[in-house]
N, C-alpha and C positions, 0 to 999 in steps of 0.2 A: 236255710242256715245263712248266717251273716258273717263274712270274713272281714268286715271293714277294719281298716287300720286305725289304731288308737294313737293319738298324739301323746308322746311321752314328755313329762315335765318333771322337774325336781332335780336336785343335786345332792352331793354328799353332805352329811351333817358334820358337826365338829367331832373330833376324836375323843373318846372316853375309854379309859383302860380300867378293867375290873379283874381282880383275882378271884377265882372260884374257891370258896371255902371248902375244905375237906379234900380237894383233889389237886390244888396247886396249879391247875392249868390257867393260862391267861385267856381271858375273854376280851376281845377288843370290839369297840363300836365307833366307827367302822374299822376295817383293816388298815394297818399302817405298815409301810415298809415295802413289802414284796408284791403288792397289788396296786393297780392304778384305777383312778376313777373311771366309771363306764363311759364309753362313747355312745351318745344317744342320737337316735334318728328322730328329728322333730319336723321333718318335711311335711308339707300338706299332702292331702290325698291326690294321687295321680288319676288320670282318666280311667286307666285299666282297673285301678282299685275301686273306683266308684261302680264299675260293672259287677263287682263281686257281691253286691246286694242280691243278685240272682242266685248266689250259692255256687259260683263257678270259680275254680282256681285259674288264675291267669298270671303268667310270668311277668315280672317287671323287666325293663330292658337289661338290667344288670344280671338277671337270673335266667335269661333265655339259655336253654341247653347249648345252643350254638356258640355262646360265649366261652363255654368250657370245652368246646370241641367234642361234644358227645356224638357217638355213633351207636345206635341201638339196633337190636335184632330180635325177631319174634319167631317162636316155633310153636305150632299147634299139633299135638299128637305126632311129633317127630318130623313134621314138614315145615320148613321155613316159609313164612308168609310176609307180605308187605304191610298188611293191616289186619285189625281184629276188632270185633265188637262182641262182648259177652251177651249171649242170648238171655240168660238169667242174670239180671243186673245185681251187683253187690251194693247194698246200702246198710252200713252199720247204724244202729239206733243209738246215737250218742256214745256214751261209755257203758251202756247197759249190756254188758257182755255176757255174764253168766246168770242163768236162771235157777241155779242150785246154790246151796250155801258153800262158801269156801273160797280158796284162791286157786284158780284153775289154769293159770298161765303166768308167765313172768310178769310181775308187778300187777297182777290181778285183772287187767282189762285191756281193751284195745287202745286206750290212751297211755298205757304203761304208767299209771298214776297212783297205784296203791298196792302195797304188799301185805295189807292187814284186812281181816274180816271181823265185823262185830265191834264190841265195845270192851275196853280194858279199864275197868274201874280199879283203882289202887288206893290203899290207905297209908302204907309205909313206904311206897315207891322203892321197893326192893325186888331183886330177881333171885330166884332159887332154882337150883338144878333139881328137876323132878325125876328124870330118867335119862338113860343113855344106852345106846347099843353100839356094837362094833361093826365097822364095815371092813374093807380090805384094800388091796392094791392090785395093780395090773402091770405086768412087765412090759416096758417099752421095747419094741423090737428093733428100732433104729437108733434112737438116742439113748444115752446112759440114764440110769435111774428108773424109777417106777412111777406110774400114776397112782397117787395115794388119796384115799378119803374123798372129800367133796371139794371141788375147785370152783373157779369163776365160770359162769355166774352161779350155778349150783343151787338155785332156789328150790325148796321142796314144794309140792302141791298138797293142798289140804281140802278134802271134800267130804260132805255128809250126803251119802247116797239115800235115795228114797228106799223104802222097805222092799218093794218089789224088785228093784234093780239089784239091791244087795243080795236077795235070795237067789237071783239068776247067776251071779258071778261065782268064781271059784274061791270065794272067801271061806275060811274055816267055819264049820257049823257053829262053834261056840261064839264066834264073832257075828254070825248072821243073826243069832238070837239076842245079841246085845242091843238094847233099845238106844237109839240116838248115836250109834257108832259114827265116829268121825275118823276117816282114814287119811293117813299121810302116805303119799306116793313119792319116792325119792330115788332118782337115778344118780349114780355116783361114778367116780372115776375108776372104780374097780370093775366096771363093766356090768354091774347088777342094778336091777330096779328093786327097791325094798318097799314093802307094804306094812305099815305100822298103825297101831291104835294110838291116837293122839293122847289118850289119857295116861298110858303107862309105857308106851314104846314097844309093847309086845307085838309079835308078828300077827297080821290078819290073814295072810296067805303066803304061799311059797314065793320066794324071790324069783325073778326072771333074769337069766344071764344072757346079755347081749354080746359079750366078748369084745366090746369097744369101750374106750374111756368116754364117759359122759361128763363133759364140763358144763354144758349149758343147762337150760331148764326146759322140761317137757311141757305139754299142754294136754288137757282133758277136754273132750267135746263139751261145750259150755251149757248145753241143755240137759246134761246128765246122762247122755248116751255113753255107755261104758267103753269108750275108745280113747286111747292114749297115744300121743305122738312125741318122739324125742329123737334128737340127732346126735351122732357121734362127733367127738371133738378132734379126733385125729385118726390117721390110718393105723392099721395093725399089720405091719410088714407089707405083703403083697395084697392084703385085703383093704380096699379103699373105704374111707369113712362114708357113712350114709345116714339117712333118716329111717327110723323104724315106726311103723304103725302097728300098735299092739292091741289085740282084742282082749279086753279085761273080763270077758265072760269065760273064755277058754284059757287065757294066759299065754296065748301064742302070738307070734309076729305074723300078721296077715299080709304085710306089704312092705317093701323096701324101695327107696329111690335115692337118686342123687349121686351114685357112685359111678366113676369112670364115664362121666357124661360127655359125649363128643361135642355138645353144644357149648361147653365151657371154653372160655378164651384165656383162662389163667394158665400161664406157662412158667412161672418162676420156680415151681417145685414139681415139675412133671404134671401129671393129671391130678393136681391137688384138689381135695374136697374136704370140707369140714362143715359141721352144722351146729354151731353154738346158739344160733338164733332160736328163740322160742316161737313156735308156729302160732298162728291164729286160725280159728274156724269161723266161717260165716254160716250160721245155722240155716238161714232162709234159703240159701243156694247150695248148701251142703258142700262148701268149697274150703279146702285147706290151703293156707297161704304161708309161704316160708322163704325168706332170703337165704342164700348159701354163700359160704366163703369161697366157693368156686366161681363166683361172679354171676350167678344165675338167681333170678327171682322165680320161684315155682308157684303156680296155682293149679290145684287139682280138684276136679269134681269127683267126690268119693262114691256117690250112688249108695249111700248108707241105707241099710234096712235093719231096723231094730223093732222087734215085736214084743219086747218085754221078757223074752226067754232066749232067743238066738239073735246073733248080730253078724251081719255080713257087710262087706264093702266090695265094690267093683269099680276101681278108679278108672275114670275116663276124662276126656277133654283136659289133657295135661298141657297147660300153656306155660311156656318158658320165655323169659326176657333176659337179655344180657346187654352189655355195654362196654365201650372203651371211651377214654377221654384223651385230651392232649397230654395229660400228666401221667396216666397209668403206664406202668412199665414192668419190666421183668426183675430188675434189681431193687427198685424202691417204688413207693406209691402203688402197691399191688392192687389188683382187682379183688373184689370180694367183700361180703357183708357179714360181719360177726355180730353186729348189734341186732336186737329184736325190733322189728318194725312196729310203729304205731299207725293206727288207721282212724280217719274221721270220714264218715259216710263212705264214699268210694275212693277216697284219696289215701294212698299209702306213703308214709314217710320213713326213710331209712338212711343210715349213715354207712360209710364204707371205709376200707383201708387206705384209700387214696385221698381222703379229706373232702369228700363230697357229702352233702345232705341233699337227698333227692325226693321229689314229690312225683308219684306215679299214679295215673288214673287206672284203677283196677278193672274198669269196664272196657277200656280200649287198650290197656297196657302201654299207653303213651306217656313219655316223660314230659311233665308239665313245666317244672323248673328245677334248677340245681343251684345250691349256694356253696361257695368255697368256705369250708370251715377249717382249712389250713392243714390239719394233720389227721392221722389215723384215729378214727373214733370207734371204740369198742362199746362205749356207753350207748344205751338206747335213747332215742329222742322221746321226750315226754310232752304230751299235748294237753292243753287246757283251753277251755272256752271262758273268756273273760265275762263275768256275770253282768257287768255294767254295759259293755259295748256289744256283746255277742261275738266278739272277735276271737278267732282261734290263733293261739300262739304255741310255739315249740321252744322248749328249753333243752340245750344240749351242750356238751363239752367234748374235749378230745384228750387222748393220751399224748405224752411227749415221745415222739418216735422219729419221723422224718425231719423235723425242724430242730432237733437237738444240735448244739454246737460241739466243737472238739472236746470240750470238757464235760460232755454229756449233761448239759443243763440247757435251759431255755424257758420260754414263756408259753403257757397254754391258755387258750381263750375259752371263755364261757359266753354263750349266746342266748339271747331271746330273739326269735325269728317269727315273722308274720307267716302263718301257715298257708295263706292264700297266694302270696306273691313271692315268698322266699326272701324277702328283704329283712335285713338286720335291724331290730328295734333298739337293742343295746348290746354292748360287748364290753367285758372286763377281762383282765388277764392276771395270771399268777405265775410267779417264778417257781420252777421246780427242777429236780434232777431226774435222771432215768438210769436204768441198768439194762444191759442187753438181755432181752427175753423176760424181763420183769419190769415192765414200764412204770414210769412215773406219770404224773398228771391225773386226769380223771378217767378211771376205769369203771367207776360205779355210775349207775343211773341216778339222775336227780330225783329228789323226793319233793313232791308238790305239797305245800301246806294247805290244809282245809280248816274249817271251823275257826278257832281263835288263832290259827297259824296261816290264815288264807292270804295274807299279804306277802308271804315269804315262799321262796323256793330254796332247797338245801342241796349243796354240792359237797362231795367228799373228795378231797384232793390228796393224792399220794406223792410222797417224796418232796414235800415243800417244807422249807425251814430246816433242811438237812436230808440226807439220803434215806435215813430210816424213819423220818418223821412224817407227819401228815397234818391235815387241817380239815375241820368241818366248818363250812361257812353258810350263813343264812343271808340271802340276798333279797332285797325288795323287788317284787315282781315288776312294779311299774317303772322304777327309776334305775334299777341295776346297782343301786347303792348297797354296800354291805351293812347289814343290821347288827350282826355279831359274828364272831368266829371263835373257835376253840382249837387251841394248839394240841395236837395229839403226839404223844411220845413215839408211837408206832403208826406207820402209814397203813392205809386200808384200801382194798379193792371192793369190799362188800358194800352194797347199796344201802343207805340208811332207810329205815322204815318208820313211818309215823303211826302211832296208836293214839286213840282218843277215848276219854271217859264219857260218861253220859251227859256231862255238862259241856262237852265239846273242847275241853282242854287237851292240848296235844303234847305228846312226848315222843322223843326220837330214840330208836334203837340203832346203835352203830357198833359193828364188829371190826377188829383190827388184826394186823399181821402177827401180833404176839399172843393171839388167842383170847383177847379181852372182849367182853361184851359190855357196852356202856349204855346206860339209860340217862337221857338228858331232858331237861325241860325245854321244849321246843320254842318257847317264847323268849327265853333268856340265854339258852346255851348252858345253863348250870348243870353240872353232872350230879345226878341223884344217886346213882349206884354203879358199881363196876364189879363184874365177876370174871374169872379166868377159866377158859375151857381147854387149856393145855397147849394147843397148837394153833398155827395160823388159820384164821377164818377168812378165806377168800369168798366163800359162798354168801349169798344173800338170804337172810331169814325170811320166813313167812310167819304170820301171826294169826291165830284164830282165837278171838276173845282175849283171854289172859294167858294163852299159851304160845310161846315162841318155839319154833323148830328150826334148827340149823345144823349143818355138818361141818366138820373141820378137816384140815389136811392130816390131822392126827388119827384118822380112821375111826371117827366117832360121829354119831348123830345124837344131838341133845334135845331134850324137851325142857324148856325153861318156863317157870311160872312167874308172872308178874303179880305182886301183892301190894 
């Protein structure tokens, strides 16, 4: 693999204002007013970067962990150690994550670069509600109010099982007999995991009650082994949040981890633990990988045995990594990772609550580099290999949290970062507002354009242009210049999803806090259709061919057809 840094050229083009016919939203090329031209890094290659032709990540002088005051610790099977090397080395094969049909983790793969599977051919460019089911709520035991419906990130998983696996699981007999069954697996904040037929929303098996609010997104073993992992988003009274490993043959929880972990250094809220991060599986080494909001990165060898009829796991070699920095504290810049990590080969990239983007070698659990991204980042980093240079880049942004001023406003950055060295390639900023507990800025994960959208990356910014408003922006990957933007009446935390027809023409699906689902032309930003699903859509949709699935805070899960 080649991480060589690509020289960035180009500046902003002249401003052009367009009004979208039919929706009245303003589309600007490029942004005017509340964003600034990107800061570009056009420096020549350093000596350390030239070494990266061997495929090794090397920190630049500015991204050395010592610059940020990092102190890291390792534990293997409960014993703290000074060093570690994984006997069965992890090496992900590009972004070829899943070998079965569907969306099996947050944003589809280990690059976190896609929330859609298949092709979405449309003729009228309209969206229609095909089915919906009711979910519920879970009483908060400490704070007022309830956990309701589906929250952030809340993406469903969609999978087409092979016939033999389908027969072995506890799926209803009528669904086992259905040819080509595609199953939706959706954990929600009422504490349940729902199992639905993609075609009509009918139940495929009994729901599983976990008793904890699930805000994040689960993961299915990507080779089709019927194993599902999902983390709780908050404690339930004296019961600490944890991650559940669920056997989809029996419908039972086979293993739990992460709760009341003495290895955690986070102390701002007692023994705080939460697991919004969507785990990843490395199939070749049978390893489960998950960052935690307790400030621990977990890797666990599962010792999975699946013979087509029975499934067992026997977790062993539990490796834990934790850290502190000069900035992490008890009252602000908390420890912990809410974002889902992306992985390239054996390098893991993850953001945290204290404004760090970190690169960790999964085979040694060594911190390679860290970049200061200024503020709390809940969005997941998204990785892409530039096809022209072979260079790996990361796109990421932050919420407005620690850096807000007394008027609860401020500027949030959007970055393109060299994945090998951690150096910033370009940076641009947007003004926004925030509300305590309901952040402004970028909560959503970026959407990477492909096919006819391959020159752009899309970011969804909350509470910009007003406290209730938002904006979807298309940014040129090479220059950081804004290509177009769409002003949204209501802000959004939901991550945009790109779908493509058989010609490679791309369209974006974006949900907002007023319950609206928008379909936009990805090339221009023109809104093609909008439908309302009743209540705030914090969750991120998943798409299988022409069917969109998403849950709302209004205690509903919807199936939407693209036509």
